[in-house]
C-alpha positions as a Markdown table, in Angstrom:
| # | Residue | x | y | z |
|---|---|---|---|---|
| 1 | Unk | 20.2 | -19.0 | 21.0 |
| 2 | Unk | 16.8 | -20.2 | 20.3 |
| 3 | Unk | 14.6 | -18.3 | 17.8 |
| 4 | Unk | 11.7 | -16.3 | 18.6 |
| 5 | Unk | 8.6 | -18.4 | 17.5 |
| 6 | Unk | 6.5 | -16.6 | 14.6 |
| 7 | Unk | 2.7 | -17.1 | 13.3 |
| 8 | Unk | 5.0 | -16.8 | 9.6 |
| 9 | Unk | 7.1 | -18.7 | 8.0 |
| 10 | Unk | 9.5 | -18.8 | 5.1 |
| 11 | Unk | 7.5 | -20.2 | 2.1 |
| 12 | Unk | 4.2 | -18.9 | 3.1 |
| 13 | Unk | 1.3 | -17.0 | 1.5 |
| 14 | Unk | 0.6 | -14.0 | 3.2 |
| 15 | Unk | -1.8 | -10.9 | 2.3 |
| 16 | Unk | -0.7 | -7.3 | 3.8 |
| 17 | Unk | -3.3 | -5.5 | 6.2 |
| 18 | Unk | -2.2 | -2.7 | 6.5 |
| 19 | Unk | -0.3 | -0.2 | 5.1 |
| 20 | Unk | 0.7 | 1.1 | 1.8 |
| 21 | Unk | 0.6 | -2.2 | 0.3 |
| 22 | Unk | -2.8 | -3.4 | 2.0 |
| 23 | Unk | -4.4 | -6.2 | 0.5 |
| 24 | Unk | -1.7 | -7.5 | -1.9 |
| 25 | Unk | -0.8 | -11.4 | -1.5 |
| 26 | Unk | 2.8 | -13.0 | -1.7 |
| 27 | Unk | 5.0 | -15.5 | -0.6 |
| 28 | Unk | 7.4 | -15.1 | 1.9 |
| 29 | Unk | 10.7 | -15.2 | 0.5 |
| 30 | Unk | 12.9 | -14.3 | 3.8 |
| 31 | Unk | 12.3 | -13.6 | 7.1 |
| 32 | Unk | 14.8 | -11.7 | 9.1 |
| 33 | Unk | 16.1 | -11.2 | 12.9 |
| 34 | Unk | 14.1 | -7.7 | 13.4 |
| 35 | Unk | 11.0 | -9.2 | 12.7 |
| 36 | Unk | 10.4 | -8.2 | 9.0 |
| 37 | Unk | 9.8 | -10.6 | 6.0 |
| 38 | Unk | 10.5 | -9.9 | 2.7 |
| 39 | Unk | 7.3 | -10.6 | -0.1 |
| 40 | Unk | 7.4 | -11.4 | -3.4 |
| 41 | Unk | 5.7 | -8.9 | -5.6 |
| 42 | Unk | 4.8 | -6.2 | -2.0 |
| 43 | Unk | 6.1 | -3.6 | -1.4 |
| 44 | Unk | 8.0 | -2.3 | -4.0 |
| 45 | Unk | 10.5 | 0.4 | -4.0 |
| 46 | Unk | 12.7 | 2.1 | -6.7 |
| 47 | Unk | 16.4 | 1.8 | -6.1 |
| 48 | Unk | 19.6 | 3.4 | -7.7 |
| 49 | Unk | 21.9 | 0.9 | -9.1 |
| 50 | Unk | 25.8 | 1.5 | -9.9 |
| 51 | Unk | 26.6 | -0.2 | -12.6 |
| 52 | Unk | 28.2 | -3.7 | -11.9 |
| 53 | Unk | 29.1 | -7.2 | -13.2 |
| 54 | Unk | 25.0 | -8.2 | -13.4 |
| 55 | Unk | 23.9 | -5.1 | -14.4 |
| 56 | Unk | 26.6 | -3.1 | -16.3 |
| 57 | Unk | 24.2 | -0.3 | -17.2 |
| 58 | Unk | 23.3 | 0.6 | -13.7 |
| 59 | Unk | 20.0 | 2.9 | -13.4 |
| 60 | Unk | 16.8 | 2.5 | -11.8 |
| 61 | Unk | 15.5 | -1.0 | -10.4 |
| 62 | Unk | 12.4 | -2.2 | -8.7 |
| 63 | Unk | 12.9 | -4.4 | -5.8 |
| 64 | Unk | 11.2 | -5.5 | -2.5 |
| 65 | Unk | 11.3 | -3.6 | 0.7 |
| 66 | Unk | 11.1 | -5.5 | 4.4 |
| 67 | Unk | 7.5 | -5.3 | 5.8 |
| 68 | Unk | 6.8 | -5.7 | 9.5 |
| 69 | Unk | 5.3 | -9.2 | 10.1 |
| 70 | Unk | 2.6 | -7.5 | 12.8 |
| 71 | Unk | 1.1 | -6.4 | 9.3 |
| 72 | Unk | 0.9 | -9.5 | 7.3 |
| 73 | Unk | -1.6 | -12.6 | 7.8 |
| 74 | Unk | -1.3 | -16.4 | 6.5 |
| 75 | Unk | -3.7 | -16.7 | 3.5 |
| 76 | Unk | -6.0 | -20.0 | 3.5 |
| 77 | Unk | -6.2 | -22.2 | 0.5 |
| 78 | Unk | -9.5 | -19.7 | -0.5 |
| 79 | Unk | -7.6 | -17.0 | -0.4 |
| 80 | Unk | -8.6 | -15.3 | 3.0 |
| 81 | Unk | -6.5 | -14.2 | 5.6 |
| 82 | Unk | -7.0 | -16.2 | 9.0 |
| 83 | Unk | -5.2 | -16.2 | 11.6 |
| 84 | Unk | -2.5 | -18.6 | 12.9 |
| 85 | Unk | -2.2 | -20.5 | 16.5 |
| 86 | Unk | -0.5 | -23.4 | 17.6 |
| 87 | Unk | -1.1 | -27.1 | 19.2 |
| 88 | Unk | 0.6 | -30.0 | 19.8 |
| 89 | Unk | 0.2 | -32.7 | 17.4 |
| 90 | Unk | -1.1 | -36.0 | 19.3 |
| 91 | Unk | 0.8 | -38.0 | 17.0 |
| 92 | Unk | 4.0 | -36.5 | 16.5 |
| 93 | Unk | 4.0 | -34.9 | 19.7 |
| 94 | Unk | 5.5 | -31.5 | 18.3 |
| 95 | Unk | 3.8 | -28.1 | 17.9 |
| 96 | Unk | 2.1 | -27.1 | 14.8 |
| 97 | Unk | 0.6 | -24.3 | 13.7 |
| 98 | Unk | -2.8 | -24.4 | 12.5 |
| 99 | Unk | -5.6 | -21.4 | 11.1 |
| 100 | Unk | -7.9 | -21.1 | 14.3 |
| 101 | Unk | -11.3 | -20.7 | 12.0 |
| 102 | Unk | -11.0 | -23.7 | 10.1 |
| 103 | Unk | -8.9 | -25.7 | 11.9 |
| 104 | Unk | -6.6 | -26.8 | 8.9 |
| 105 | Unk | -2.7 | -27.3 | 9.7 |
| 106 | Unk | -0.2 | -25.7 | 8.1 |
| 107 | Unk | 2.6 | -27.4 | 6.6 |
């Protein structure tokens, strides 16, 4: 089964455009099959942790919660959120993502 093509990929720098974490930026760590992404340092939640081998004391920890990818936009090199499009690369004849405003290709 082929996965759906998304405007965001793992490793992209993104900005949250709506919701509680609006305006925060971070790097995409994981994208799950339900169309949600975990962004580094964004949408932090408190989780009660039982004692285990990694954390023998347990306690309350802070961790990132998933955000729907529709609430995220790719950030360009200047730190401004931009829309993403797809086009064919002439050299390789493969589909590439690019920023619509500047035409810059996203690697």
